[in-house]
Backbone bond lengths (Angstrom), bond angles and torsions (degrees), N, CA, C in turn:
res aa  C-N    CA-C-N  psi(-1)  N-CA   C-N-CA  omega(-1)  CA-C   N-CA-C  phi
1 M - - - 1.472 - - 1.516 109.17 -
2 S 1.341 116.26 144.47 1.489 122.26 179.28 1.536 104.64 -65.79
3 T 1.340 111.90 158.53 1.544 120.68 177.17 1.534 112.14 -91.59
4 A 1.384 115.03 -3.34 1.460 119.88 -174.81 1.506 110.24 -126.08
5 M 1.306 117.56 153.82 1.485 120.18 -177.26 1.535 108.47 -140.79
6 N 1.338 115.16 159.59 1.506 118.75 171.55 1.448 111.93 -82.74
7 A 1.316 112.32 138.25 1.546 118.96 174.23 1.498 110.83 -140.99
8 L 1.275 118.04 141.59 1.408 125.48 -176.68 1.598 109.34 -100.22
9 E 1.346 114.88 114.16 1.470 118.57 -174.11 1.472 115.34 -107.55
10 L 1.281 119.82 137.11 1.415 129.54 169.03 1.539 109.00 -82.76
11 R 1.308 120.55 106.22 1.452 120.67 -174.18 1.525 114.98 -75.16
12 Q 1.275 114.81 -25.90 1.491 120.43 177.85 1.551 110.41 -165.07
13 S 1.305 115.76 150.69 1.484 114.82 176.41 1.484 113.69 -71.72
14 G 1.291 117.37 160.97 1.489 121.26 -178.89 1.515 114.00 147.59
15 V 1.272 116.94 166.84 1.454 122.51 -175.47 1.524 111.51 -72.41
16 D 1.272 119.46 -18.60 1.472 121.28 179.25 1.566 114.23 -83.44
17 F 1.362 117.51 -8.74 1.456 122.90 175.81 1.570 108.60 52.27
18 D 1.314 113.85 75.41 1.494 118.02 -173.28 1.541 109.46 -82.20
19 L 1.337 116.71 93.10 1.434 123.98 -173.55 1.532 109.65 -108.18
20 Q 1.371 114.66 142.57 1.510 119.43 173.86 1.461 111.32 -146.07
21 M 1.303 116.56 138.17 1.487 123.09 -179.34 1.533 105.59 -80.93
22 T 1.328 117.35 131.89 1.461 123.05 -179.32 1.523 111.31 -132.10
23 Q 1.262 116.28 173.72 1.426 124.70 172.28 1.487 111.23 -111.57
24 Q 1.358 116.73 130.73 1.488 120.96 -177.17 1.508 107.85 -136.67
25 P 1.335 115.69 159.27 1.508 119.45 177.34 1.521 111.74 -68.22
26 I 1.242 116.27 141.01 1.467 117.93 173.84 1.526 110.48 -64.65
27 P 1.406 117.49 131.13 1.467 116.57 -174.16 1.530 112.67 -65.84
28 T 1.289 114.16 157.49 1.532 121.36 -179.23 1.538 107.53 -103.99
29 L 1.326 113.36 153.30 1.424 120.03 -177.67 1.533 113.73 -75.41
30 G 1.350 113.99 141.99 1.473 117.08 167.30 1.523 106.03 -112.05
31 E 1.366 111.81 -173.10 1.522 114.42 -174.76 1.613 109.11 -70.08
32 H 1.261 110.59 139.86 1.447 119.89 179.77 1.596 113.15 60.61
33 E 1.289 115.88 28.23 1.465 121.50 179.41 1.530 108.11 -111.63
34 L 1.305 112.07 158.78 1.500 122.56 178.22 1.543 107.50 -118.62
35 L 1.269 118.78 136.62 1.498 124.18 167.99 1.477 104.78 -91.44
36 I 1.391 117.23 125.69 1.403 125.95 -173.24 1.503 110.96 -126.32
37 A 1.339 114.22 127.02 1.476 120.36 170.09 1.507 108.87 -80.80
38 I 1.331 118.79 110.85 1.415 124.31 -172.89 1.611 110.79 -73.68
39 E 1.358 114.64 125.82 1.425 117.00 -179.70 1.529 111.89 -102.15
40 Y 1.371 119.67 -43.83 1.398 122.75 178.72 1.499 110.32 -138.64
41 V 1.384 116.88 142.55 1.493 122.27 171.74 1.412 110.44 -125.34
42 A 1.364 121.10 127.53 1.458 121.89 176.02 1.559 108.83 -84.75
43 I 1.318 112.10 145.59 1.466 121.23 175.07 1.537 104.38 -100.69
44 N 1.371 115.86 129.03 1.483 120.64 -179.15 1.577 105.99 -114.91
45 H 1.399 112.12 164.87 1.426 116.66 177.28 1.543 108.16 -67.29
46 L 1.294 118.60 -24.96 1.558 117.57 177.33 1.502 106.45 -65.48
47 D 1.340 121.92 -36.09 1.489 121.41 176.03 1.480 113.73 -57.06
48 A 1.360 111.70 -44.90 1.522 116.56 -176.10 1.574 108.83 -71.78
49 R 1.307 118.98 -35.73 1.466 119.49 -179.90 1.467 111.23 -68.96
50 L 1.406 121.79 -47.22 1.426 120.95 -177.59 1.486 111.58 -73.10
51 A 1.352 119.28 -28.51 1.500 123.08 174.11 1.483 111.81 -63.69
52 Q 1.311 115.07 -36.42 1.513 120.73 -179.09 1.511 110.74 -81.10
53 D 1.320 117.33 -45.76 1.461 119.77 -174.62 1.520 115.73 -90.89
54 G 1.295 117.26 -21.27 1.430 124.07 -174.67 1.513 111.06 91.89
55 F 1.318 116.00 167.06 1.478 121.82 179.59 1.563 104.04 -148.77
56 S 1.312 113.67 121.92 1.468 121.79 -166.65 1.588 113.74 -57.39
57 P 1.268 117.53 -33.03 1.557 115.38 175.91 1.439 115.46 -71.89
58 W 1.367 119.59 -16.90 1.435 118.90 -172.92 1.579 109.96 -77.33
59 E 1.376 112.29 149.62 1.413 122.49 166.00 1.510 108.89 -113.11
60 Y 1.342 117.93 143.15 1.484 118.42 -176.83 1.522 108.43 -108.73
61 P 1.373 112.64 145.91 1.511 128.46 7.56 1.494 109.67 -74.96
62 H 1.387 112.79 150.47 1.488 120.29 -178.81 1.470 111.25 -127.64
63 I 1.360 114.58 144.48 1.485 117.50 177.75 1.545 109.63 -96.43
64 L 1.324 115.40 129.01 1.499 119.69 -179.75 1.566 109.76 -81.26
65 G 1.357 112.11 172.23 1.428 119.79 168.32 1.529 113.00 98.88
66 S 1.385 117.33 117.14 1.434 121.78 -178.19 1.570 112.11 -114.26
67 D 1.347 117.58 -20.70 1.438 118.61 179.62 1.514 111.10 -99.33
68 A 1.330 115.33 126.67 1.484 117.76 179.96 1.433 111.48 -152.34
69 V 1.404 112.87 160.74 1.490 124.98 175.88 1.529 105.65 -132.68
70 G 1.290 114.22 137.31 1.549 116.02 176.68 1.512 104.13 -163.06
71 T 1.397 111.89 -172.75 1.436 123.52 -175.82 1.508 110.03 -115.79
72 V 1.324 116.05 128.78 1.499 120.63 175.35 1.542 107.43 -65.57
73 I 1.399 110.91 124.74 1.477 115.54 178.46 1.533 111.44 -116.83
74 D 1.361 118.56 -6.71 1.402 120.87 170.68 1.577 109.39 -160.93
75 A 1.338 113.07 144.42 1.487 121.43 -177.06 1.514 105.40 -154.06
76 P 1.385 115.01 143.69 1.483 116.95 170.62 1.484 113.60 -57.67
77 K 1.276 116.08 156.06 1.470 119.81 -178.95 1.471 111.31 -63.19
78 G 1.404 120.02 131.32 1.357 124.94 -179.08 1.515 116.05 86.46
79 V 1.378 116.44 -0.70 1.493 120.85 178.66 1.500 109.14 -96.47
80 F 1.318 114.95 135.25 1.471 120.70 178.10 1.509 106.42 -117.97
81 P 1.362 115.64 152.27 1.461 130.06 -1.94 1.532 115.55 -65.17
82 T 1.265 116.00 152.27 1.486 120.43 -176.67 1.485 114.82 -87.50
83 K 1.276 117.60 171.84 1.479 122.85 -179.88 1.515 110.39 -56.61
84 G 1.457 111.79 136.92 1.447 117.41 -179.41 1.495 114.81 95.11
85 T 1.367 115.59 -6.47 1.480 118.57 179.12 1.509 110.08 -86.88
86 R 1.344 112.44 135.55 1.521 117.17 175.11 1.493 106.34 -85.86
87 V 1.410 115.31 133.80 1.450 119.10 -174.56 1.572 108.75 -132.08
88 L 1.271 117.31 156.50 1.468 128.30 179.14 1.549 107.89 -120.62
89 F 1.338 119.04 143.77 1.472 117.39 175.56 1.493 109.87 -163.34
90 N 1.319 114.80 158.71 1.489 126.62 165.14 1.409 110.69 -107.83
91 A 1.344 115.29 112.52 1.509 122.30 -169.80 1.454 114.87 -80.31
92 N 1.396 118.62 171.66 1.429 125.43 179.56 1.465 110.58 -65.50
93 L 1.325 118.17 118.25 1.444 124.42 179.91 1.468 114.11 -62.07
94 V 1.326 120.02 -25.87 1.460 122.53 -177.47 1.468 110.79 -80.53
95 E 1.344 116.08 -39.21 1.474 117.98 -174.70 1.547 110.11 -81.87
96 Q 1.347 115.76 179.08 1.455 122.00 -178.01 1.576 110.35 -64.00
97 G 1.335 117.06 139.69 1.409 121.89 -170.29 1.585 114.39 -81.82
98 M 1.287 113.97 -159.08 1.432 118.95 -165.50 1.540 114.16 -109.54
99 L 1.310 118.34 4.87 1.449 116.23 177.67 1.539 112.22 -79.60
100 K 1.352 111.24 69.83 1.445 118.78 -177.07 1.578 105.29 -160.28
101 E 1.319 116.05 171.45 1.476 116.86 -168.60 1.500 112.68 -81.61
102 Y 1.342 117.70 -30.68 1.446 122.29 -176.12 1.507 109.33 -131.74
103 A 1.342 118.61 148.64 1.449 125.11 175.34 1.448 112.66 -149.24
104 V 1.368 116.85 155.49 1.507 118.33 169.57 1.544 109.48 -110.31
105 M 1.256 115.49 144.68 1.495 122.26 -178.29 1.545 106.32 -140.80
106 P 1.407 114.84 146.19 1.476 119.01 172.22 1.523 109.15 -60.53
107 N 1.303 117.43 136.08 1.470 120.99 -177.50 1.552 111.31 -64.21
108 F 1.302 121.58 -23.04 1.451 125.12 -176.53 1.570 110.15 -81.05
109 A 1.315 117.82 -9.58 1.512 118.58 -173.33 1.562 108.84 -112.37
110 V 1.295 118.31 17.37 1.496 116.69 -179.93 1.531 106.56 -118.91
111 S 1.352 117.19 160.02 1.472 122.52 176.94 1.509 107.66 -121.54
112 E 1.393 118.21 142.63 1.415 120.21 175.92 1.472 113.92 -78.92
113 V 1.314 115.75 131.94 1.482 118.15 -178.66 1.527 111.45 -90.42
114 P 1.297 115.65 124.80 1.525 118.17 179.16 1.499 114.71 -68.60
115 D 1.317 119.39 149.18 1.419 124.39 -175.23 1.500 113.42 -55.69
116 S 1.351 119.04 -23.61 1.504 121.24 -176.78 1.496 112.14 -78.33
117 I 1.263 121.86 -6.39 1.484 123.49 -174.92 1.513 108.36 -113.08
118 A 1.284 119.67 121.65 1.538 122.86 174.79 1.491 108.96 -64.25
119 S 1.319 113.77 153.41 1.441 123.89 -179.06 1.566 112.42 -61.03
120 D 1.255 114.89 -41.55 1.526 119.14 -174.90 1.511 107.00 -68.41
121 I 1.312 120.96 -41.25 1.472 123.09 177.34 1.542 107.81 -63.91
122 A 1.334 116.89 -48.95 1.534 117.70 179.49 1.482 113.18 -55.98
123 A 1.358 118.98 -35.79 1.390 119.61 -175.48 1.564 113.30 -69.63
124 S 1.366 113.51 -21.47 1.513 116.24 178.31 1.459 115.72 -82.70
125 L 1.292 119.90 0.43 1.455 125.21 -175.56 1.489 118.42 -86.81
126 P 1.361 122.58 -43.61 1.462 120.04 -161.06 1.503 115.99 -62.62
127 N 1.378 119.51 -61.18 1.435 122.33 -174.12 1.512 112.38 -52.11
128 A 1.350 112.56 -61.97 1.517 117.81 -177.27 1.537 112.63 -66.46
129 G 1.281 115.36 -46.50 1.489 116.26 -175.90 1.547 111.44 -65.15
130 M 1.295 116.22 -46.07 1.502 120.55 -177.75 1.568 109.58 -62.48
131 T 1.333 114.14 -44.53 1.545 120.94 179.36 1.544 108.95 -57.68
132 A 1.327 116.72 -42.79 1.459 120.30 179.91 1.491 113.37 -65.52
133 L 1.343 116.58 -41.52 1.487 120.89 174.75 1.528 110.58 -62.65
134 L 1.344 117.86 -46.25 1.466 118.88 179.22 1.533 110.88 -61.41
135 A 1.293 117.89 -40.57 1.467 123.05 -177.87 1.568 110.77 -63.73
136 L 1.268 117.40 -42.79 1.481 119.02 177.34 1.493 112.52 -66.96
137 K 1.259 116.53 -36.66 1.450 120.66 174.65 1.531 112.07 -62.83
138 K 1.306 115.58 -44.24 1.491 120.38 177.59 1.589 108.12 -60.61
139 L 1.302 116.10 -39.29 1.472 120.03 -173.57 1.534 109.84 -75.77
140 Q 1.319 118.88 -11.34 1.489 123.02 -171.97 1.529 111.30 43.76
141 L 1.297 113.01 50.38 1.508 119.31 -177.77 1.491 110.03 -64.23
142 Q 1.326 115.15 135.01 1.450 123.31 -177.52 1.552 111.13 -116.41
143 E 1.369 115.22 151.43 1.445 116.09 171.53 1.462 117.77 -52.11
144 G 1.281 118.56 130.65 1.503 123.20 177.93 1.495 112.52 92.86
145 Q 1.326 119.74 -8.77 1.493 119.99 -179.99 1.517 110.98 -79.47
146 S 1.269 114.46 160.25 1.494 120.98 174.38 1.448 107.28 -92.00
147 F 1.392 115.32 132.32 1.472 124.11 -177.45 1.503 107.57 -127.60
148 A 1.351 118.42 128.15 1.485 119.97 176.64 1.514 110.00 -125.34
149 I 1.379 114.42 149.29 1.469 122.31 171.78 1.436 111.06 -117.10
150 N 1.314 118.85 124.21 1.392 124.08 -166.68 1.564 114.84 -71.05
151 N 1.384 114.39 -28.40 1.499 119.49 174.91 1.509 103.80 -141.31
152 A 1.309 115.68 95.36 1.431 121.11 -171.52 1.508 117.22 -92.69
153 A 1.372 118.52 11.43 1.441 124.51 -176.56 1.537 111.81 -76.71
154 G 1.268 116.22 -19.91 1.483 118.09 -170.87 1.580 115.31 -91.93
155 A 1.353 112.40 -174.77 1.428 121.13 -174.37 1.523 113.72 -67.84
156 V 1.333 116.61 -42.10 1.480 120.29 178.37 1.450 110.84 -59.53
157 A 1.328 117.00 -42.86 1.554 117.05 178.87 1.470 109.08 -65.97
158 H 1.324 122.75 -31.47 1.412 125.11 -177.73 1.504 110.11 -54.24
159 F 1.354 113.58 -42.31 1.477 118.40 178.07 1.490 114.29 -84.74
160 A 1.360 116.34 -38.52 1.456 118.04 -179.51 1.480 115.62 -62.88
161 V 1.387 118.71 -37.04 1.448 123.08 175.72 1.547 109.05 -56.42
162 Q 1.297 115.32 -46.13 1.455 122.80 -172.28 1.632 110.85 -66.78
163 Y 1.391 109.62 -51.06 1.382 115.69 -175.78 1.569 111.14 -67.47
164 A 1.362 116.95 -37.66 1.460 119.98 177.15 1.504 113.04 -61.68
165 K 1.359 113.92 -40.78 1.447 118.22 176.02 1.505 114.24 -65.74
166 R 1.382 118.74 -35.32 1.412 124.08 175.95 1.562 108.06 -63.82
167 Q 1.260 119.07 -34.78 1.513 123.63 -179.31 1.547 110.08 -77.55
168 G 1.351 119.08 -3.22 1.444 118.06 174.45 1.535 111.42 92.82
169 A 1.321 118.37 10.63 1.477 120.51 -179.09 1.580 109.00 -79.96
170 Q 1.353 109.71 157.40 1.524 116.80 168.53 1.559 106.69 -92.46
171 V 1.360 113.09 117.15 1.514 119.29 -163.00 1.594 105.44 -104.09
172 F 1.342 112.55 131.77 1.439 121.99 177.76 1.538 109.99 -124.54
173 A 1.286 118.29 129.49 1.508 120.58 -174.13 1.538 108.60 -123.91
174 F 1.282 115.04 133.34 1.520 125.56 177.64 1.571 105.44 -102.12
175 A 1.322 114.04 116.76 1.461 119.85 177.71 1.522 110.77 -166.17
176 E 1.328 115.36 162.11 1.474 118.76 173.81 1.551 110.38 -63.16
177 K 1.286 112.45 151.89 1.517 117.30 -173.12 1.485 113.67 -54.91
178 S 1.343 120.15 -29.61 1.434 121.80 -179.38 1.531 112.21 -60.23
179 H 1.343 119.49 -19.92 1.425 122.81 -178.14 1.520 110.78 -99.77
180 H 1.281 122.34 -6.42 1.411 123.46 -172.85 1.488 115.08 -61.88
181 K 1.318 116.88 -44.63 1.474 121.41 -177.63 1.500 110.38 -60.31
182 R 1.355 114.02 -47.10 1.475 118.11 -177.40 1.574 108.56 -64.27
183 L 1.302 121.13 -44.38 1.407 125.22 178.63 1.523 115.19 -60.40
184 T 1.264 115.87 -42.42 1.468 116.62 177.85 1.585 109.82 -70.29
185 K 1.257 119.12 -33.00 1.428 123.99 178.28 1.559 109.87 -65.17
186 L 1.323 114.48 -35.02 1.511 118.83 174.42 1.457 113.26 -74.93
187 G 1.357 122.28 -19.07 1.401 120.33 174.63 1.560 112.77 138.56
188 A 1.309 119.30 -4.64 1.443 118.64 -178.34 1.565 110.84 -65.75
189 D 1.318 117.92 132.41 1.409 119.17 -179.88 1.462 111.19 -78.37
190 F 1.340 119.45 -27.77 1.470 122.97 175.70 1.475 111.25 -150.48
191 A 1.281 116.99 140.02 1.511 121.91 177.70 1.549 105.72 -115.81
192 F 1.342 113.06 125.24 1.442 121.54 175.20 1.524 110.51 -92.99
193 D 1.307 116.61 141.40 1.429 122.12 177.54 1.500 108.56 -80.86
194 C 1.324 119.48 104.88 1.489 121.40 -172.56 1.529 112.02 -71.17
195 T 1.338 119.72 -7.12 1.408 123.99 -179.37 1.568 109.39 -92.37
196 D 1.308 118.03 -10.38 1.456 122.25 -176.93 1.486 113.17 -75.98
197 N 1.333 120.88 129.04 1.430 124.46 -178.45 1.513 111.70 -69.16
198 N 1.313 117.28 -20.83 1.463 123.46 -178.54 1.510 111.23 -98.09
199 I 1.302 119.30 32.28 1.467 119.76 -172.56 1.552 114.51 -65.62
200 C 1.367 111.11 -28.26 1.488 115.43 177.95 1.491 110.58 -65.60
201 A 1.324 116.49 -35.39 1.525 120.46 -179.67 1.596 105.74 -70.74
202 Q 1.342 118.85 -37.37 1.389 121.37 178.47 1.547 111.83 -58.47
203 I 1.445 113.82 -45.61 1.464 116.88 -177.44 1.485 108.91 -65.62
204 K 1.336 120.87 -46.53 1.460 123.19 -176.62 1.488 109.76 -60.16
205 R 1.356 118.46 -38.26 1.476 122.23 -179.78 1.583 110.67 -62.23
206 E 1.286 112.42 -42.48 1.549 114.19 -175.33 1.484 113.07 -88.06
207 L 1.350 116.01 -26.63 1.479 118.05 -171.23 1.498 117.89 -115.97
208 G 1.388 114.11 -22.42 1.441 121.43 -174.90 1.546 109.16 93.64
209 P 1.313 116.25 -174.01 1.550 119.85 -173.85 1.498 113.44 -84.51
210 G 1.336 119.80 -6.44 1.473 117.72 -170.18 1.497 116.38 -76.51
211 G 1.343 115.53 -24.65 1.484 118.17 -178.06 1.591 113.74 91.94
212 F 1.222 116.49 166.39 1.463 124.42 -175.21 1.510 110.62 -75.09
213 D 1.366 115.42 143.89 1.472 120.46 173.83 1.504 112.64 -68.19
214 C 1.425 117.64 -42.01 1.357 124.72 -177.72 1.512 110.86 -141.51
215 I 1.290 113.08 144.77 1.530 119.74 -179.98 1.537 108.76 -135.98
216 L 1.301 115.34 135.77 1.497 121.16 174.12 1.536 102.68 -108.78
217 N 1.340 112.38 117.73 1.441 123.34 174.70 1.446 112.51 -95.66
218 T 1.331 118.87 115.24 1.500 120.73 -174.02 1.503 109.62 -102.99
219 Q 1.300 120.67 -8.07 1.457 123.50 -169.40 1.567 115.10 -100.39
220 G 1.319 112.21 -38.10 1.482 118.98 -176.57 1.502 112.46 76.22
221 G 1.377 113.76 -170.05 1.470 118.74 -179.85 1.509 112.34 67.09
222 T 1.312 115.56 -142.81 1.449 121.66 -172.56 1.570 108.99 -76.88
223 T 1.349 120.95 -11.71 1.425 119.62 177.30 1.499 113.66 -67.61
224 V 1.351 116.56 -17.52 1.452 120.43 175.79 1.523 108.87 -69.13
225 I 1.245 120.68 -34.58 1.480 123.08 176.55 1.537 108.98 -63.80
226 D 1.322 119.01 -46.60 1.449 122.68 174.55 1.442 112.82 -53.65
227 D 1.375 115.74 -46.26 1.422 119.92 -178.06 1.537 111.27 -65.39
228 L 1.285 118.42 -39.43 1.427 122.77 179.47 1.568 110.83 -60.22
229 T 1.283 117.05 -37.69 1.506 120.07 175.84 1.490 112.71 -65.90
230 R 1.445 116.59 -21.01 1.490 117.38 179.03 1.560 111.49 -98.35
231 L 1.290 116.68 4.54 1.453 122.89 -177.34 1.550 110.03 -89.43
232 R 1.314 115.03 142.24 1.531 115.02 176.05 1.556 107.24 -75.61
233 F 1.308 111.25 169.87 1.508 118.71 179.56 1.523 105.18 -64.59
234 C 1.411 113.47 133.81 1.520 123.06 -178.02 1.507 113.43 62.63
235 G 1.323 116.87 23.05 1.547 120.33 174.50 1.540 110.18 -76.60
236 H 1.305 109.17 173.61 1.548 119.59 -173.74 1.538 108.00 -110.88
237 L 1.288 119.02 135.71 1.476 124.01 177.50 1.563 105.85 -130.80
238 A 1.355 114.72 128.29 1.487 120.40 174.52 1.511 106.46 -112.65
239 C 1.341 118.13 135.87 1.473 126.15 -176.95 1.484 108.84 -118.37
240 L 1.370 114.65 137.42 1.471 119.35 179.40 1.514 111.67 -99.38
241 N 1.362 116.34 -23.98 1.513 117.39 -169.70 1.545 112.17 -134.02
242 G 1.355 116.61 36.45 1.451 120.12 175.64 1.585 111.57 71.82
243 F 1.361 112.21 -176.74 1.454 115.74 -177.18 1.488 109.51 -162.34
244 H 1.307 115.70 163.35 1.536 123.43 177.18 1.488 107.85 -81.32
245 D 1.345 116.11 -177.69 1.412 124.32 -178.60 1.518 108.05 -66.85
246 I 1.337 119.22 140.52 1.416 125.54 178.40 1.538 110.49 -109.63
247 G 1.303 117.32 123.50 1.407 124.05 -178.77 1.541 115.60 -58.77
248 E 1.318 117.13 139.34 1.492 120.41 178.20 1.485 117.09 -50.55
249 A 1.380 113.06 -38.94 1.436 119.42 -176.22 1.561 109.96 -63.63
250 L 1.249 114.92 -41.87 1.498 120.25 -176.53 1.533 110.23 -70.62
251 L 1.382 115.39 -38.29 1.415 120.20 177.01 1.522 112.42 -65.20
252 F 1.317 116.41 -41.05 1.507 121.33 176.13 1.492 109.28 -63.41
253 E 1.351 115.92 -43.67 1.444 117.43 -173.58 1.451 112.11 -68.11
254 K 1.382 121.17 -37.29 1.457 124.38 -174.61 1.550 114.64 -100.34
255 A 1.314 115.86 -24.65 1.474 119.90 -177.81 1.486 113.31 44.37
256 P 1.372 115.85 54.40 1.471 118.84 -172.23 1.473 116.04 -82.32
257 T 1.307 117.60 154.68 1.473 123.27 165.83 1.536 107.91 -95.66
258 I 1.399 116.82 111.57 1.460 120.43 -174.96 1.451 109.89 -112.74
259 G 1.371 117.63 125.89 1.393 124.90 -177.82 1.556 111.49 -118.26
260 V 1.317 118.72 145.27 1.411 121.60 175.86 1.484 107.58 -108.68
261 V 1.358 117.66 134.35 1.459 127.80 -176.02 1.564 109.15 -102.40
262 S 1.319 119.47 115.64 1.418 119.84 177.27 1.529 107.14 -135.71
263 L 1.328 114.01 107.03 1.486 120.04 175.77 1.536 110.27 -68.12
264 G 1.289 115.65 -38.94 1.514 120.82 -178.76 1.515 111.26 -68.77
265 G 1.394 117.45 -15.30 1.434 119.30 -178.68 1.587 112.48 -64.26
266 A 1.303 116.01 -20.21 1.449 116.77 179.25 1.493 113.02 -66.04
267 W 1.329 113.92 -25.45 1.519 121.44 177.76 1.555 107.29 -94.88
268 L 1.348 118.43 -45.52 1.461 119.43 -177.23 1.484 113.40 -61.28
269 A 1.379 117.86 -32.62 1.393 120.88 178.24 1.470 117.19 -86.49
270 N 1.374 113.44 -4.94 1.438 122.10 -179.70 1.505 111.04 58.49
271 S 1.397 116.44 41.70 1.399 122.23 -175.57 1.569 109.63 -94.92
272 L 1.284 120.57 111.65 1.415 123.80 177.68 1.529 114.65 -58.26
273 C 1.346 111.31 -44.72 1.495 122.50 179.24 1.570 108.51 -59.50
274 A 1.267 115.07 -48.87 1.501 118.15 179.60 1.510 113.53 -65.66
275 Q 1.350 116.74 -33.58 1.513 118.16 174.45 1.485 114.06 -68.84
276 Q 1.294 114.31 -36.13 1.481 119.96 172.72 1.564 112.26 -64.27
277 H 1.336 113.16 -35.20 1.419 117.05 179.19 1.548 111.59 -66.02
278 L 1.344 115.36 -33.27 1.475 117.63 173.30 1.468 112.02 -52.80
279 S 1.355 116.75 -42.53 1.474 123.47 -179.98 1.547 109.87 -62.63
280 F 1.335 116.15 -46.62 1.475 122.17 175.36 1.504 113.83 -52.18
281 M 1.348 112.28 -51.04 1.521 120.74 -177.12 1.526 109.19 -64.14
282 G 1.376 114.59 -41.96 1.471 115.76 174.95 1.471 114.95 -58.18
283 S 1.290 117.66 -44.08 1.479 124.14 179.75 1.545 107.82 -64.28
284 Q 1.337 120.16 -39.42 1.443 124.48 176.45 1.569 109.79 -57.24
285 L 1.349 113.65 -54.46 1.409 121.65 -179.70 1.541 112.21 -54.77
286 L 1.356 116.17 -50.87 1.432 121.26 178.92 1.590 113.05 -60.25
287 Q 1.297 115.39 -38.74 1.477 121.37 -178.42 1.579 107.46 -68.82
288 D 1.317 117.59 -42.77 1.435 120.09 -176.55 1.540 113.37 -72.82
289 V 1.373 117.33 -28.70 1.408 121.36 174.48 1.529 108.30 -75.00
290 A 1.327 118.17 -38.89 1.452 122.65 -178.42 1.532 111.13 -63.92
291 N 1.339 116.55 -41.05 1.448 119.24 -177.80 1.545 113.56 -87.80
292 G 1.312 115.29 1.19 1.449 118.71 174.67 1.518 116.16 81.80
293 S 1.308 117.63 7.21 1.483 119.96 -178.06 1.543 110.00 -83.61
294 I 1.363 117.94 -14.51 1.464 122.90 177.30 1.530 109.94 -133.74
295 T 1.321 115.27 129.46 1.482 121.79 -176.32 1.465 105.89 -91.63
296 P 1.391 117.43 124.70 1.490 118.75 178.37 1.532 108.87 -79.08
297 P 1.366 112.66 160.53 1.497 113.54 174.77 1.496 115.81 -67.92
298 A 1.241 118.52 158.53 1.453 123.11 173.96 1.664 107.62 -70.46
299 V 1.266 114.33 146.41 1.487 116.82 -174.77 1.568 107.24 -119.42
300 K 1.341 111.35 153.59 1.452 119.48 175.35 1.522 110.91 -124.43
301 H 1.214 119.24 122.32 1.510 122.58 -178.27 1.460 113.02 -70.20
302 I 1.300 119.61 134.93 1.438 127.06 178.45 1.489 108.71 -123.51
303 P 1.361 120.42 132.24 1.507 117.88 173.41 1.455 115.09 -74.68
304 F 1.329 116.57 151.90 1.457 121.46 -173.79 1.583 108.17 -80.70
305 T 1.229 116.82 74.41 1.461 125.24 179.10 1.447 110.28 -136.11
306 A 1.354 118.51 151.58 1.505 123.02 -179.45 1.487 109.79 -59.08
307 D 1.310 117.64 -47.79 1.495 124.18 -171.42 1.506 107.66 -64.73
308 A 1.306 118.02 -48.63 1.537 119.93 -178.57 1.514 112.03 -62.14
309 I 1.303 116.43 -41.12 1.463 118.50 -176.31 1.478 110.07 -75.91
310 R 1.304 119.00 -33.04 1.445 122.05 173.97 1.552 111.46 -60.56
311 D 1.307 115.51 -40.93 1.482 117.79 -175.46 1.555 105.89 -69.73
312 V 1.334 119.49 -38.83 1.452 119.74 175.71 1.555 112.17 -60.45
313 L 1.285 116.94 -46.80 1.401 119.77 -178.45 1.599 112.75 -61.87
314 I 1.267 113.88 -35.91 1.494 119.30 176.53 1.478 111.03 -64.22
315 Q 1.356 115.17 -42.21 1.468 122.61 179.06 1.538 109.82 -63.67
316 M 1.295 115.31 -45.19 1.475 121.53 -172.10 1.517 108.62 -73.30
317 A 1.315 118.24 -29.24 1.485 118.78 179.13 1.550 110.80 -72.48
318 D 1.322 115.72 -18.65 1.494 117.22 -176.30 1.533 113.73 -108.89
319 S 1.350 117.39 -16.64 1.440 119.14 -174.15 1.513 112.75 -154.44
320 T 1.303 117.47 165.63 1.469 124.01 178.38 1.559 107.10 -82.49
321 C 1.282 116.35 136.74 1.513 120.52 176.50 1.538 108.82 -111.02
322 T 1.361 117.26 115.58 1.414 120.42 -177.06 1.532 106.31 -77.62
323 Q 1.265 118.46 -23.40 1.552 119.19 175.88 1.502 106.94 -98.38
324 R 1.296 116.25 131.04 1.503 120.33 -176.64 1.535 110.59 -80.35
325 P 1.325 116.98 119.49 1.494 117.69 175.65 1.515 114.70 -68.91
326 V 1.290 117.79 120.32 1.502 119.15 177.39 1.487 108.25 -121.13
327 V 1.334 118.19 134.43 1.401 126.37 -172.56 1.588 107.08 -97.37
328 K 1.348 115.74 125.51 1.514 117.17 177.09 1.504 105.04 -88.05
329 I 1.379 111.38 113.66 1.483 116.48 -178.62 1.478 113.58 -88.78
330 Q 1.287 120.07 -42.69 1.451 120.58 178.38 1.558 106.88 -164.75
331 A 1.277 118.65 158.53 1.471 124.59 -179.06 1.553 110.34 -69.74
């Protein structure tokens, strides 16, 4: 095997996505690590946002990409999974990412991919699927409860709708009309038109005056205030992207339980238990896709070139992609 590999570097943050293909040494194994030949890397909206706005722990040049599937080509003696095993993982957000031909990962943070699932489909699962699972756990969603997603067009909602329905919840999705058919097919009981000025009337007509039991807020900012007004007294709200100050009056009125969902926190907090939990969630996603109980998102193949990936990042920074872009790194 060669001692060098191709890697796509982001030279600096900014709206122009300054990417350049480079040659780097193939990484060496540490204790309890696997050397993995990367096959597919999924590009997420988080990649586009952090590449554009910057992320304080990063040093530049930086390699993007946290979701990957590849084959173990080397491992210390007695460490599992063994050579030849296909694995899926969500990598450390702080360290260099996966848009490269080879990577090392702790063996306890990967999930084995069953033969029945193609690598490109598997690569589309970790970030969005794991985030949805964590959000529903934060919400303590119970059978029979009403569950709403404030912007259901994206990949996290794709999984959250399905898992919430499996848990016996009544699922409500806020999205533009072009997404309604897909969301109801995934399991949403009702899709609200988020562009309708009379959305409050829509909610009261379908739900009554009490408000939702649980809400997943995917947008952050001032939209959290809007969601709190739609929450029942002592309801649960999970946020993916932070929020602005919440007035005392609204907090007293609703007495909400508010949770922040951070998949990257498993690495940022250096929590071994949380990193192992990533493996468990990956295995759950793979099992549920394999047995047909969860429908994976459609994928779109992207070549491993700076121009192609720059175009995808520009698109994802401006709009929601219903097809998950996955980059073919190597055979």
